[in-house]
Backbone bond lengths (Angstrom), bond angles and torsions (degrees), N, CA, C in turn:
res aa  C-N    CA-C-N  psi(-1)  N-CA   C-N-CA  omega(-1)  CA-C   N-CA-C  phi
1 X - - - 1.465 - - 1.524 109.10 -
2 X 1.327 115.55 126.99 1.461 120.71 -178.99 1.522 109.78 -82.56
3 X 1.322 115.20 131.66 1.460 120.40 174.55 1.513 109.69 -136.47
4 X 1.326 115.61 140.05 1.456 123.48 173.04 1.519 107.06 -122.63
5 X 1.322 117.02 125.95 1.461 121.00 -176.80 1.519 108.82 -126.25
6 X 1.337 115.72 114.59 1.462 121.28 179.43 1.520 111.05 -87.31
7 X 1.307 115.39 154.04 1.459 122.78 173.02 1.516 108.40 -156.44
8 X 1.330 115.38 170.13 1.456 119.80 174.19 1.514 115.10 104.39
9 X 1.308 117.40 -5.52 1.458 118.80 177.99 1.517 111.61 -71.39
10 X 1.317 115.62 173.63 1.452 119.88 179.64 1.503 112.04 163.81
11 X 1.327 114.68 -168.00 1.462 122.28 179.31 1.520 108.95 -103.73
12 X 1.314 116.31 128.91 1.454 120.88 -178.74 1.530 108.65 -141.99
13 X 1.316 116.29 151.71 1.460 120.07 176.23 1.523 110.57 -78.64
14 X 1.301 115.32 155.52 1.465 120.28 176.01 1.523 109.71 -55.02
15 X 1.319 115.25 137.39 1.447 121.34 -176.63 1.519 114.08 92.87
16 X 1.324 116.47 -11.57 1.450 120.95 -179.08 1.516 113.34 -82.80
17 X 1.321 114.61 -174.54 1.471 121.18 -176.68 1.518 110.94 -132.61
18 X 1.306 114.72 152.43 1.460 123.02 171.37 1.521 108.09 -143.73
19 X 1.325 115.83 153.03 1.455 119.91 171.77 1.520 108.61 -122.69
20 X 1.306 115.55 118.87 1.451 121.44 177.00 1.526 109.68 -90.32
21 X 1.317 115.21 144.59 1.458 121.56 177.17 1.525 109.88 -122.35
22 X 1.310 115.29 149.11 1.469 121.70 176.26 1.522 106.14 -136.72
23 X 1.321 115.76 102.41 1.462 121.26 -178.09 1.525 109.82 -87.88
24 X 1.309 115.54 130.19 1.459 120.23 -178.72 1.511 112.15 -104.38
25 X 1.327 115.12 143.99 1.462 121.40 171.19 1.523 108.09 -138.37
26 X 1.320 115.49 146.15 1.459 119.72 -178.66 1.512 113.28 78.02
27 X 1.308 117.11 5.88 1.458 122.56 -178.36 1.520 108.50 -157.34
28 X 1.324 116.16 142.98 1.465 120.12 175.42 1.514 107.41 -93.74
29 X 1.321 115.90 111.83 1.458 120.18 -169.02 1.514 112.18 -61.83
30 X 1.318 119.79 -40.05 1.464 119.31 -171.65 1.536 112.82 -77.71
31 X 1.320 117.53 0.11 1.457 120.08 174.40 1.530 111.88 -89.00
32 X 1.315 116.07 -4.98 1.462 122.00 -177.19 1.520 110.05 -132.28
33 X 1.310 116.23 153.82 1.458 119.23 169.67 1.522 108.22 -65.34
34 X 1.314 115.48 137.33 1.459 122.12 179.62 1.509 108.89 -121.86
35 X 1.327 116.23 145.43 1.453 120.34 -176.98 1.524 111.00 -136.05
36 X 1.326 114.03 152.25 1.466 122.05 167.06 1.529 107.51 -110.87
37 X 1.308 115.00 130.99 1.457 122.52 173.77 1.527 108.06 -118.42
38 X 1.326 115.37 162.89 1.456 119.32 172.25 1.519 109.06 -142.56
39 X 1.323 113.77 154.51 1.462 120.16 177.43 1.516 108.90 -138.99
40 X 1.324 114.10 115.88 1.461 121.22 176.34 1.524 109.07 -89.51
41 X 1.328 117.20 157.30 1.466 119.97 -179.80 1.524 112.19 -55.69
42 X 1.316 116.63 129.77 1.450 121.25 177.87 1.512 114.85 76.05
43 X 1.322 117.31 5.85 1.465 120.69 -178.57 1.518 110.58 -121.27
44 X 1.325 114.71 161.41 1.455 119.64 176.86 1.526 110.48 -76.38
45 X 1.307 114.30 153.89 1.465 119.31 176.08 1.530 108.43 -66.05
46 X 1.326 116.21 136.24 1.462 120.03 -179.64 1.516 111.42 -127.85
47 X 1.319 114.28 147.52 1.460 121.11 176.07 1.524 109.10 -73.80
48 X 1.313 116.09 127.09 1.462 121.77 -179.45 1.524 111.10 -99.43
49 X 1.330 116.20 -48.41 1.467 120.00 -175.98 1.518 108.95 -155.36
50 X 1.326 114.74 152.70 1.451 120.30 -178.02 1.515 108.66 -144.02
51 X 1.338 115.85 142.78 1.461 121.12 174.84 1.521 107.43 -130.34
52 X 1.332 116.12 130.67 1.461 120.37 -179.11 1.523 110.78 -84.92
53 X 1.326 115.89 171.62 1.459 120.15 177.68 1.525 110.99 -64.62
54 X 1.332 117.06 -21.44 1.450 120.59 176.98 1.514 113.88 -88.96
55 X 1.331 116.25 -2.35 1.459 120.17 176.48 1.514 115.25 95.48
56 X 1.332 117.63 0.77 1.458 119.63 176.82 1.525 109.89 -72.72
57 X 1.318 115.40 143.48 1.466 119.94 -177.57 1.527 110.74 -124.57
58 X 1.303 115.44 152.67 1.458 120.53 168.92 1.514 109.47 -147.96
59 X 1.322 114.48 156.31 1.457 121.91 -171.86 1.527 110.47 -137.31
60 X 1.309 115.23 151.80 1.455 119.15 170.03 1.529 107.45 -67.58
61 X 1.312 116.92 147.31 1.468 120.44 -173.44 1.528 112.57 -56.09
62 X 1.306 117.56 -34.80 1.465 120.38 -173.72 1.528 113.58 -68.44
63 X 1.331 118.27 -14.87 1.467 120.16 -179.35 1.528 112.87 -115.89
64 X 1.313 118.07 -2.45 1.462 120.72 -179.22 1.512 110.47 -58.27
65 X 1.326 115.02 133.43 1.454 120.82 -179.74 1.514 113.70 85.62
66 X 1.328 116.80 -9.00 1.467 120.34 -179.65 1.525 112.37 -116.82
67 X 1.325 117.16 -33.94 1.466 122.01 -177.10 1.527 109.59 -109.81
68 X 1.329 115.40 147.86 1.456 121.14 176.38 1.525 109.60 -135.47
69 X 1.329 116.14 126.45 1.460 121.67 177.23 1.525 108.54 -99.59
70 X 1.327 116.05 140.08 1.464 120.03 -179.34 1.524 109.75 -155.69
71 X 1.331 115.08 166.02 1.463 121.70 177.31 1.520 109.08 -129.93
72 X 1.328 115.77 133.80 1.455 121.91 170.79 1.522 106.21 -99.53
73 X 1.319 116.14 105.33 1.466 120.14 -174.71 1.519 111.75 -64.41
74 X 1.317 117.05 -38.46 1.463 120.30 -178.26 1.529 111.42 -63.70
75 X 1.323 115.84 -33.68 1.468 120.26 -179.06 1.526 112.17 -96.68
76 X 1.337 116.05 -5.03 1.460 120.67 -177.24 1.530 110.41 50.67
77 X 1.324 114.29 48.59 1.460 121.04 -174.75 1.527 109.73 -132.80
78 X 1.316 114.56 135.36 1.456 123.12 175.55 1.523 108.44 -95.85
79 X 1.322 116.70 142.38 1.459 120.91 -179.64 1.528 110.38 -125.06
80 X 1.319 113.98 156.49 1.452 121.31 167.45 1.524 107.01 -135.79
81 X 1.317 115.43 105.31 1.462 121.02 176.07 1.513 107.87 -84.31
82 X 1.317 116.76 121.93 1.457 121.64 -176.14 1.526 108.69 -119.07
83 X 1.321 116.02 115.76 1.459 122.38 179.56 1.522 109.89 -115.36
84 X 1.322 115.58 164.03 1.464 121.36 178.14 1.525 110.97 49.01
85 X 1.300 115.55 49.03 1.467 120.27 -175.56 1.518 111.68 -65.13
86 X 1.327 114.19 146.16 1.456 122.59 -179.38 1.534 109.27 -120.86
87 X 1.319 117.55 156.63 1.475 119.17 177.55 1.532 112.72 -55.27
88 X 1.312 116.66 -32.10 1.469 119.24 -179.60 1.522 113.09 -73.10
89 X 1.321 117.69 -4.79 1.471 120.87 173.56 1.534 111.39 -84.10
90 X 1.324 116.43 -6.08 1.459 120.32 179.42 1.528 110.65 -61.25
91 X 1.328 115.84 124.83 1.464 121.45 -176.16 1.526 109.15 -178.25
92 X 1.311 115.17 171.22 1.462 120.72 165.55 1.522 106.76 -90.90
93 X 1.311 116.05 128.83 1.459 122.22 -177.61 1.530 109.61 -104.82
94 X 1.330 114.67 135.83 1.460 122.02 -177.96 1.526 110.29 -127.30
95 X 1.310 116.46 142.23 1.456 119.63 168.07 1.525 108.77 -98.65
96 X 1.311 115.45 153.14 1.465 121.00 -175.64 1.505 110.11 -150.41
97 X 1.328 115.09 145.59 1.446 120.47 169.81 1.521 108.03 -141.44
98 X 1.309 114.93 163.35 1.465 119.84 -177.86 1.512 109.15 -135.07
99 X 1.332 115.59 124.45 1.457 120.14 169.93 1.522 105.73 -112.00
100 X 1.308 117.64 -104.14 1.463 119.52 172.29 1.526 109.98 -87.45
101 X 1.348 115.27 -9.15 1.464 122.32 175.41 1.521 107.37 -150.67
102 X 1.314 117.17 168.72 1.456 121.62 177.40 1.531 110.68 -84.98
103 X 1.328 114.09 143.45 1.453 121.03 172.62 1.522 108.15 -124.55
104 X 1.337 115.85 132.27 1.457 122.38 -178.86 1.520 110.14 -123.22
105 X 1.317 115.11 146.57 1.441 119.90 169.77 1.518 110.40 -79.41
106 X 1.329 115.46 179.83 1.464 120.59 -175.99 1.523 112.49 -84.07
107 X 1.326 116.68 -13.57 1.455 121.13 179.47 1.514 112.86 95.10
108 X 1.326 114.82 150.71 1.455 121.40 175.57 1.529 108.13 -137.06
109 X 1.322 116.16 134.67 1.470 121.35 -174.21 1.525 110.23 -82.42
110 X 1.313 115.03 131.50 1.459 122.30 172.06 1.518 107.59 -118.90
111 X 1.322 115.67 124.14 1.461 120.96 178.83 1.522 108.38 -125.16
112 X 1.336 115.56 123.60 1.453 121.76 -179.41 1.521 107.82 -113.10
113 X 1.308 115.78 118.44 1.459 120.53 -179.78 1.526 110.89 -92.35
114 X 1.308 115.27 148.27 1.479 119.79 -178.51 1.521 111.30 -90.22
């Protein structure tokens, strides 16, 4: 059974940093493209960052230069390092992967105060 479990969210002041984690079980994360999405209140879920099985990364323009997506193969864990956080980064963050179907984590809340 595939499970993705996020952690690391919280309340931080603008300009601060957080590192989100997404621990995988029942699946080897680095064999699949992995993504971080976020959903702010009243807004659609948006793709924030993606890493392919080959290690290529891409980011939504609003987080380029501030966020970094990575995978620790030994821990089978996906990360999202978020620096220089802004109030507009406030959202629930989800990790996702797709094999023959999509798998989503439960989400972790990130709140950035101004």
